[in-house]
C-alpha positions in Angstrom: -21.4 -0.3 9.3 -18.3 0.3 11.3 -15.6 2.9 10.4 -12.2 2.4 11.9 -10.5 5.8 12.7 -7.0 6.7 13.9 -7.2 7.5 17.6 -4.7 10.4 17.3 -5.9 12.2 14.1 -9.6 11.0 13.8 -8.9 10.1 10.1 -10.8 7.2 8.6 -8.5 4.3 7.8 -11.0 1.6 6.7 -14.5 0.2 7.2 -16.0 -3.2 7.8 -17.3 -3.2 4.2 -14.0 -5.1 3.3 -12.9 -8.5 4.3 -10.9 -8.1 7.5 -8.6 -10.4 9.4 -7.1 -9.8 12.9 -3.6 -11.1 13.2 -2.2 -11.9 16.6 -4.7 -9.6 18.3 -2.8 -6.5 17.2 -2.9 -6.0 13.4 -5.8 -5.8 11.1 -5.3 -7.0 7.5 -7.9 -5.4 5.2 -8.2 -7.1 1.8 -8.9 -4.7 -1.0 -8.9 -4.8 -4.8 -7.7 -2.7 -7.7 -10.4 -0.6 -9.2 -11.0 2.0 -11.9 -13.7 4.6 -11.8 -14.6 7.7 -13.8 -14.9 11.0 -12.0 -18.3 11.6 -13.6 -19.4 8.0 -13.1 -22.4 8.8 -10.9 -25.5 6.7 -11.0 -28.8 7.9 -9.6 -31.5 5.4 -8.8 -34.3 5.7 -11.4 -32.2 7.4 -14.0 -32.3 6.1 -17.6 -28.8 6.4 -18.9 -29.8 5.7 -22.5 -32.3 8.6 -22.5 -29.9 11.1 -20.9 -27.1 12.0 -23.4 -23.7 12.8 -22.0 -22.1 15.9 -23.3 -19.2 15.3 -25.7 -17.5 18.6 -24.5 -16.7 17.2 -21.1 -13.7 15.0 -20.5 -13.9 12.6 -17.7 -10.9 11.5 -15.7 -10.3 8.0 -14.7 -9.1 7.3 -11.1 -7.5 3.9 -10.5 -6.0 2.4 -7.4 -6.8 0.2 -4.4 -10.5 0.6 -3.3 -9.7 0.9 0.4 -7.2 3.7 -0.3 -9.4 5.6 -2.6 -12.7 5.2 -0.6 -11.1 6.4 2.6 -9.0 9.1 1.1 -5.7 7.7 2.3 -2.6 9.5 1.2 0.6 7.7 0.3 3.6 8.9 2.2 7.2 8.6 1.1 8.6 9.6 4.5 10.4 6.3 5.0 13.2 5.8 2.6 14.7 2.9 4.5 14.0 0.5 7.3 15.9 2.6 9.8 13.6 5.7 9.3 10.5 3.6 9.6 11.8 1.8 12.7 12.5 5.2 14.3 8.9 6.3 13.5 7.5 3.0 14.8 9.3 3.3 18.2 7.9 6.8 18.8 4.4 5.8 17.7 4.5 2.7 19.9 5.5 4.7 22.9 2.6 7.1 22.3 0.2 4.2 21.7 1.3 2.4 24.9 0.8 5.7 26.9 -2.7 6.0 25.4 -3.5 2.4 26.2 -2.4 2.8 29.8 -5.1 5.5 30.1 -7.9 3.8 28.2 -7.3 0.0 28.3 -4.5 -1.0 30.7 -5.4 -4.7 30.3 -4.4 -4.5 26.6 -0.9 -3.1 27.1 0.8 -6.4 27.7 -1.1 -8.1 24.7 0.0 -5.2 22.5 3.7 -5.2 23.6 4.2 -8.9 23.3 2.4 -9.6 20.1 3.4 -6.4 18.2 7.1 -7.3 18.4 6.5 -10.6 16.7 4.2 -9.2 14.0 6.5 -6.3 13.2 9.6 -8.4 13.0 7.9 -10.4 10.2 6.6 -7.3 8.4 10.0 -5.5 8.6 11.6 -8.5 6.9 9.4 -7.5 3.8 10.1 -3.7 4.2 10.9 -3.2 0.5 7.5 -4.6 -0.6 5.5 -2.1 1.5 3.8 1.1 0.7 2.9 3.5 3.5 -0.3 5.6 3.9 -1.5 8.2 6.3 -5.1 9.3 6.8 -6.7 12.2 4.9 -5.1 14.9 7.2 -1.6 13.5 6.2 -0.6 13.8 9.8 2.6 11.7 10.2 2.2 11.7 14.0 -0.9 9.5 13.6 -1.0 6.0 12.3 0.8 5.1 9.1 -0.9 2.1 7.6 1.1 -0.3 5.4 0.0 -1.8 2.1 1.5 -5.0 0.6 0.5 -7.0 -2.5 0.1 -10.6 -1.4 -0.4 -13.7 -3.5 -3.7 -15.2 -2.6 -5.0 -18.2 -4.6 -2.8 -17.1 -7.5 -4.0 -13.5 -7.5 -2.1 -10.4 -6.4 -4.3 -8.9 -3.7 -3.6 -5.5 -2.0 -3.6 -5.9 1.8 -3.8 -2.8 4.0 -2.3 -3.4 7.5 -3.3 -1.2 10.4 -2.6 -1.4 14.2 -5.8 -2.5 16.1 -4.9 -0.6 19.2 -4.4 2.6 17.2 -7.9 2.6 15.9 -11.3 3.3 17.3 -14.5 1.9 15.9 -17.4 4.2 15.1 -20.8 2.5 14.4 -23.1 3.9 11.8 
């Protein structure tokens, strides 16, 4: 299994347990699904649920949302109230990312710069459809992933988008 972490904060963003597509060598699209789970919904191998009575005194809470977001403890941020505020963040983040790439992978700088402009122009055209998520630390100086619901084969599918060059892979 591979975990993809933000190179600046170390926060988990997603893992390879989801369907992933790389767009123009710079943007990962991670295909999630809407789920619901109970807070006390824990299954232990070998347990016999019919023989073990649940207490009626306890109330369980139901958590619902996008599996990628819930499983990796991503936090929705409302820092970007308009396209201008997001573009400002993006320019600062890209400068920081290019500086990091020049240190660690100078051969990727040109690929990143040329392809990122094309990809982001398309995404910014759909700005009002996006939700924004930080990692668990809620550090806005790190990566802010985007989530958009896309129509795929007639279904509305949540797609998390994260910058390839802003992530490091950790193998387990």
